[in-house]
C-alpha positions in Angstrom: 38.2 24.2 18.4 34.7 23.0 17.4 33.8 23.5 13.7 30.2 24.7 13.6 27.8 23.9 10.8 27.2 27.7 10.5 29.5 30.4 11.7 27.4 33.5 11.6 29.3 35.5 14.2 32.9 35.7 12.8 32.0 37.3 9.5 30.0 40.0 11.3 32.8 40.9 13.8 34.5 43.5 11.6 31.1 45.1 10.8 29.7 45.5 14.3 30.6 49.1 14.8 29.0 50.1 11.5 25.9 48.1 12.3 25.6 49.7 15.8 26.0 53.1 14.3 23.4 52.4 11.6 20.9 51.2 14.2 21.6 54.4 16.2 20.7 56.5 13.1 17.4 54.7 12.8 16.6 55.2 16.4 17.5 58.9 16.1 15.3 59.3 13.0 12.4 57.4 14.7 10.9 56.1 11.5 10.6 52.4 11.9 8.1 51.2 9.3 8.5 51.6 5.6 11.0 54.4 5.9 14.2 55.5 4.1 16.2 52.4 5.1 13.7 50.0 3.6 13.4 52.1 0.5 17.2 52.3 0.1 17.7 48.6 0.7 15.0 47.7 -1.8 16.7 49.9 -4.4 20.2 48.5 -3.6 19.2 44.9 -3.6 17.3 45.4 -6.9 20.5 46.8 -8.5 22.5 43.9 -7.1 20.1 41.3 -8.6 19.6 43.2 -11.8 15.8 43.5 -11.5 13.5 46.5 -11.6 11.8 45.9 -8.2 12.5 44.5 -4.8 9.8 44.7 -2.2 10.7 44.0 1.5 8.3 41.9 3.5 8.3 40.4 7.0 9.8 37.0 6.3 10.5 34.5 3.5 7.3 32.6 4.0 5.2 35.7 3.6 7.2 36.5 0.5 6.1 33.2 -1.2 2.5 33.6 -0.1 2.2 37.2 -1.3 4.1 36.5 -4.6 1.7 33.7 -5.4 -1.3 35.9 -4.6 0.2 38.6 -6.9 0.5 36.0 -9.6 -3.3 35.6 -9.5 -3.5 32.2 -7.7 -7.1 31.4 -6.9 -8.7 29.0 -4.4 -7.9 25.4 -5.5 -5.4 26.2 -8.1 -2.5 23.7 -8.2 1.1 24.7 -7.8 4.0 22.3 -8.5 6.6 22.3 -5.7 9.4 20.0 -4.8 8.9 17.7 -1.8 12.6 18.0 -0.8 12.7 21.5 0.7 11.7 23.4 3.8 8.1 23.2 4.8 7.5 26.9 4.1 7.7 26.3 0.3 4.5 24.3 0.4 2.9 25.9 3.4 2.8 29.2 1.5 1.0 27.6 -1.4 -1.8 26.5 1.0 -1.9 29.9 2.7 -2.3 31.6 -0.7 -5.3 29.4 -1.4 -3.6 26.9 -3.7 -3.0 23.2 -3.6 0.6 21.9 -3.6 1.4 19.2 -6.0 4.7 17.5 -5.1 7.3 16.5 -7.7 10.7 14.7 -7.6 14.2 16.2 -8.0 17.4 15.6 -9.7 19.9 13.4 -7.8 22.9 15.6 -8.5 21.6 19.1 -8.3 18.8 18.2 -5.8 16.5 20.6 -7.6 13.4 20.1 -9.7 13.8 19.6 -13.4 11.8 20.1 -16.6 11.0 16.4 -16.6 10.0 16.1 -12.9 7.7 19.2 -13.2 6.1 18.0 -16.4 5.2 14.7 -14.8 3.3 16.6 -12.1 1.3 19.0 -14.4 -2.5 18.8 -14.7 -5.0 21.1 -16.4 -5.4 22.8 -12.9 -1.7 23.8 -12.6 -1.3 27.6 -12.4 2.3 28.0 -11.2 5.6 26.4 -10.3 7.7 27.0 -7.2 11.4 26.3 -8.1 13.5 26.1 -5.0 17.3 26.9 -5.3 18.0 24.2 -2.8 21.1 24.5 -0.7 22.1 27.6 -2.8 22.2 25.9 -6.2 20.1 27.7 -8.8 17.2 25.7 -10.2 16.7 25.5 -14.0 14.2 28.3 -14.0 14.8 29.4 -17.7 14.0 25.8 -18.8 10.9 25.6 -16.6 9.6 28.9 -18.1 9.3 27.0 -21.4 6.3 25.2 -19.9 4.3 28.5 -20.2 3.5 28.8 -16.6 4.6 31.4 -14.1 7.7 30.3 -12.2 8.3 31.6 -8.7 12.0 31.2 -7.8 12.3 30.4 -4.1 15.9 31.9 -3.7 15.8 31.9 0.1 19.1 29.8 0.2 20.7 31.3 -2.9 21.6 35.0 -2.3 24.9 35.4 -4.2 24.3 32.5 -6.6 24.0 32.8 -10.4 23.0 30.8 -13.4 24.1 31.6 -17.0 25.4 34.9 -15.8 22.2 36.0 -14.1 21.7 36.3 -10.4 19.6 33.9 -8.5 16.4 35.9 -7.8 16.3 37.3 -11.4 15.6 34.1 -13.2 11.8 33.8 -13.1 8.7 36.0 -13.2 9.1 36.6 -9.5 11.6 35.5 -6.8 11.5 35.4 -3.1 14.2 35.7 -0.4 14.5 35.0 3.3 16.9 37.0 5.4 16.7 34.7 8.4 20.0 35.1 10.4 21.6 31.8 9.1 21.0 32.7 5.5 23.9 33.8 3.3 22.5 37.3 3.5 20.8 37.4 6.9 19.5 40.1 9.2 19.2 40.1 13.0 15.7 38.6 13.0 13.1 37.8 10.5 13.0 39.5 7.1 12.2 38.7 3.5 11.8 40.2 0.0 10.1 39.7 -3.4 12.0 40.5 -6.6 10.5 41.0 -10.1 10.8 42.9 -13.4 7.0 43.0 -13.7 5.7 46.5 -12.9 2.1 45.4 -12.4 3.1 42.5 -10.2 5.3 44.7 -8.1 2.4 47.1 -7.6 0.2 44.3 -6.4 2.9 43.0 -4.0 3.3 46.4 -2.4 -0.5 46.6 -1.8 -0.7 43.1 -0.5 2.1 43.6 2.0 0.2 46.5 3.5 -3.3 45.2 4.1 -4.2 45.3 0.4 -3.9 49.1 0.3 -2.0 51.4 -2.1 -2.6 54.5 -0.1 -3.3 53.4 3.5 -6.8 54.8 3.2 -8.7 52.6 0.6 -8.3 48.8 0.6 -8.7 47.0 -2.6 -7.7 43.5 -1.4 -7.6 41.4 1.7 -3.9 41.5 2.2 -1.3 41.1 4.9 0.5 43.0 7.5 4.0 42.0 6.3 6.7 44.6 6.1 10.5 44.5 6.4 11.2 46.9 9.2 13.7 49.8 9.2 16.1 48.2 11.7 16.5 45.0 9.7 16.8 47.0 6.4 19.5 49.1 7.9 21.5 46.0 8.9 21.0 44.5 5.5 22.4 47.6 3.9 25.6 47.2 5.8 25.8 43.5 4.9 24.9 43.5 1.2 28.2 44.9 0.0 29.9 41.9 1.7 27.8 39.3 0.0 30.0 38.6 -3.0 33.1 38.3 -0.9 31.3 35.9 1.5 30.0 33.9 -1.5 33.6 33.5 -2.8 34.6 32.3 0.6 31.9 29.7 0.5 33.0 28.6 -3.0 36.5 28.3 -1.8 35.4 25.9 0.9 33.2 23.8 -1.4 36.1 23.5 -3.9 38.4 22.6 -1.0 36.2 19.7 0.0 36.4 18.3 -3.5 40.2 18.8 -3.6 40.6 17.1 -0.2 39.3 13.8 -1.6 35.9 13.9 0.0 34.4 12.4 -3.1 36.3 9.2 -2.5 34.1 8.5 0.5 30.7 10.3 -0.2 28.6 11.5 -3.1 29.2 15.2 -3.6 26.8 17.7 -5.1 27.1 18.4 -8.8 25.9 21.8 -9.9 24.6 22.0 -13.5 26.6 23.6 -16.3 26.6 27.4 -16.1 25.7 27.5 -12.4 27.7 29.3 -9.7 26.1 28.1 -6.4 26.1 30.2 -3.3 26.7 27.1 -1.2 24.3 27.9 1.6 24.9 24.3 2.7 27.4 21.7 1.4 25.4 18.5 1.4 26.9 15.1 0.7 25.2 11.8 0.3 26.3 8.8 2.4 24.8 5.4 3.0 25.1 5.8 6.8 24.7 9.5 7.4 23.6 9.4 11.0 26.5 7.2 12.0 28.9 9.5 10.1 27.3 12.5 11.9 28.0 10.8 15.3 31.6 10.2 14.3 32.0 13.8 13.2 30.5 15.0 16.5 33.2 13.0 18.4 35.7 15.3 16.5 33.8 18.4 17.5 32.6 18.8 13.9 28.9 19.8 13.6 26.8 18.2 10.8 23.1 17.5 10.3 20.7 15.9 7.9 18.0 17.9 6.2 14.4 17.2 5.3 14.5 13.6 6.6 10.7 13.6 6.2 9.8 15.0 2.7 7.0 17.4 2.5 4.5 15.0 0.9 5.0 12.8 4.0 4.3 15.5 6.5 1.0 15.2 8.4 -0.3 18.7 7.4 0.2 17.9 3.7 -1.7 14.6 3.7 -4.9 16.2 2.3 -3.0 17.3 -0.8 -1.2 14.0 -1.6 -2.7 11.3 -3.8 -2.3 7.7 -2.6 0.6 6.0 -4.3 2.7 9.1 -5.0 6.2 7.9 -5.5 9.2 10.2 -5.5 12.1 7.8 -5.5 15.0 10.4 -5.7 13.4 12.5 -3.0 13.2 9.5 -0.7 16.9 8.6 -1.4 18.2 12.1 -0.8 16.1 12.6 2.3 17.5 9.4 3.8 21.2 9.8 2.9 22.0 13.5 3.0 24.3 15.1 5.5 25.3 18.8 5.6 28.9 19.5 6.5 30.3 22.7 8.0 30.6 25.6 5.6 31.1 29.3 6.2 33.0 32.1 4.3 35.6 32.2 7.0 36.3 28.5 7.3 40.0 27.8 7.0 41.7 25.3 4.7 42.9 23.5 7.8 39.3 23.1 9.0 38.3 21.8 5.6 41.0 19.2 5.8 40.0 18.3 9.3 36.5 17.5 8.1 37.7 15.6 5.1 40.1 13.5 7.3 37.3 12.7 9.7 35.1 11.4 6.9 37.9 9.3 5.5 38.6 7.9 9.0 35.0 6.9 9.3 35.2 5.1 5.9 38.4 3.3 6.9 36.7 2.1 10.0 34.1 0.3 7.9 
């Protein structure tokens, strides 16, 4: 049987009847926008994260944009963001009126560090976007020592923790995506913003609804960006499963290490105190595309991520100074390869992947 990069169907199979029943309840109730399901999910997810507020929005990109606006970002303000991440992390900075300033990452964790961020700071820096890349928490507590607001982009890290605190509860504000392939995914687009700051949460709630607090008066130019009732209802069914799914992902990641994969590739190394959610298990290899082709011959799906870093994307050229050098980002972009990982992946499948990688190494 093929081993997919993501297996989003199998974990949902036991939950389908409950999901269908929940959707039927929403249809019967006929409240589809900012109704009881959204309110309940926001409360339940806030309790899970250990924060005071969760505000549902339409998607993870809007979540970053709105969160930056709520932090007070003004036209032309600079925001430090890693270049090794999905495009939305920087796109949202521009859409919020800011200017992204790209920084390098750590070769082991693949996340920004206090040192890489400090090297990118200028007098115009107003915020930092710290991405929990591939589900490994970024060093948000250390970054907060710089005295700037830190937005934790936890889109890939639902279920992760650092120092005993959940990813999403580490900075002034955090953002989530519930895109279907995420560790906690809905059946379409969805996102959320999490914070302990009452005033910031109030601003976010206004911005997600056209800049209005009461649907009558409009204090800001905002957005039409709301998590809908159907998606919230689905997420309420899935949220109680998240920790078990995360443990399943950790079992697979541990299995890769125990199977000797580190003899043939460079494995991720989370920092001390981190419990990653392993959205993706990404190795480094000197010939990643050749390895991907070999794995495909064994019906094993794999893929490289972010081959073109953000600061090399055409749309980001106006924000990049000539001569910007991010050596670790270049290396990781060129050599990474994500291997299959899902909470229901068997030990036999883990071994099958590891053996295929070893076979490629033996073939030279």
